[in-house]
N, C-alpha and C positions, 0 to 999 in steps of 0.2 A: 444424454445427461450433459448439461452445460458445466463448464469449469466453475462458474459462479455458484451454481447449486452445490457442487462438490465441496466448496469451501464452507458453505453453510451446514452441509451434512457432517463434515468433519468436526465443526464446532459443536454441533448437537451431540455427536458421538462421544467426543472427549468430555463434554459436560455430563452426559449420562454415566459414563464409566467412572467419573470422579464423584458421582452422586451429588451434583450441584443442580439445584432447581433453576428454572429460568429466572425466577425472581431474585435468587441469590446471585446469579451471574450478572444481572442488570445492576444490582446494588454494588457488588464488588468492582465492577468496571465503571461505575458512575454514569451508566447509560440508561436511557429510557427503555423499559421492558418491551414496548411495542417495536422499537428499533432492533433490539436483540432478536425478537421473534421473527421479524421480517428478514433479518440476515440469515438466520437458521433455515427459514423456509425458502430462501432464494428470491424473495420478492424485492429486497433492497440489496444491491450489490455494494459491499462495504469498501471504504477507503482505508488507507493505511492506519490512520489514527484510531478508528474504532477496532480494527483488527489487533493492533498492538495492545489496546486496553483489554480486550477480551483474552488475548494470550496471557497477559500478566495476571488477570483475574483467575485464569485456570491453571497458572503455574507452568506454562509451556512456552517454548520460543515461537516466534512468529512463523518460522518455516514449517512448523508442525502442520499448519493448515494448508501448506502448499506442497508438501512432500508427496511424491508419487512412488518412491521406491526406498530401499534401505541401502543404497550404495554409499559406502564410507570412503571409497577411493576417489581419485579425481573424476570430475564430470566434464566431458567435452560437449558443448552445444554448438552445432554447426550453424552457419548463417541462415540456412533455410529451416532450422528446427525451432528457434526461439519462439516463433508464433504458435507452436504446438503446446507451449507451456500453459501454466495457470494464468488466467487473465481476470483482473478485476478493475474496477474503475472508481473514481472519486465522485462520480455523478450521483447526486441525490436531489431531492426536491428543493433543497436550499442552494445547491451548488450551481454555478453558472458555467464553470469550465469543465472540460471532460478530459480526464487523464486515463489512458489505457495502459496497464502495466503488464509486461510480458516477462515472466521469470526466466533468468538465465541459469538457474541452479535447481530446477524443480526435481531433479533426480538425486541431489546431494543430501543425504541424511546427516543430522548432527551439525549442520552449519550454523555459524554465528553471524554471518552477513547475508543480506538479501540483495543480490544484483538484479536489476531490471533494465530493460529497454522500455522507455515510457514515451508513448505518442501523445502529444498534447494538442487537443483541438481547441481553437480559440473560442472564447465565450462572447456572448452578445452584450453582456453587462460587465461593469467594472467593480462591483461590490464583492470582492473576493473574500471568501471565508478563511480566516486564519485558524490553524489547528496546531496542536503540539502533542508530543509524545516523548517518552524517554528515549535516549539514544543519540546517534549521530547520523548524518547523511553526507554523502559525497555526490555531487551532480556535475556531469560533464556534458556540455551541449554538443550534440552530433549534427543537428540541422536546425536552421531557423534562429530565432531570438526568443529568450525567455526572460520573464521578469520574476524576481523573487522578493516578496514582502517578508521581511525578517525583523521582528520587533517593530521598531519605529523607522527602520531603514528600508530602502528599496534598491535592489541591485538589478541591473540589466546585463544579461550575458548573451554573447553572440557565439556562433559556431567556434569551437575550440577553447572557449572559456570554461572555467570550472569554479566551484565553490564547495567548501567543506564547512558544515554548520552543525551546531548543537540543536537537536530536534525539540528540546524542551522549550525553546523560545518559540512563541507564536510565529507561524510562517505559512506561506502559500506560494506555490510554484504555478505559473500560468504562462500561456503564450503571449508574447508581446506583439504589438502592431497588428492585432487581429489576423495573424498568419499562423498556420500550424508549425509545430516544432517537435523535435525528437531529442531525448536526453538519455544518457546512461546514468542511472541512479543506483548507488550502493548504500543500503540502509543497515545500520547496526542498532538493534534494539535489545538491551539486556533483559533477561527474565529473572 
């Protein structure tokens, strides 16, 4: 079973436990029912924005879809372990860039922040899709150069640079100069 399918299965399970129909979830989240169905079935791997919308619509925190255990104490993730965590991507039929998220807190239950290592593969086209969601993000560039479209502004960040932004503003993070990049991203999404 892939991690992507696990996220979809968790969404379906929570939806069914809360007795919310697929149609109701689509309406509450403001998403097309076919997209919600594809996410639940593991056909479409969701990005952060749809996951956050679904979490809010179900009244759970984003981490609920990523939790693997009920550990409430500190969680240590060794350098060779973060790739074993939950992985999802922003890749969709409309997206040009590919972002692969690796959770750094997959064993921490009850968390309010979502820390990720994100590998960004450069896209072939430059029509980046902007998205927004409630919350805040902190991004620190580990390798390469990233470009961040934020509202009407564009920020170029190199290794060692960081940005803290309000996620409600339309934004997009992508690799600059058609070269791969790696970032540490910490996302806070209230529920």
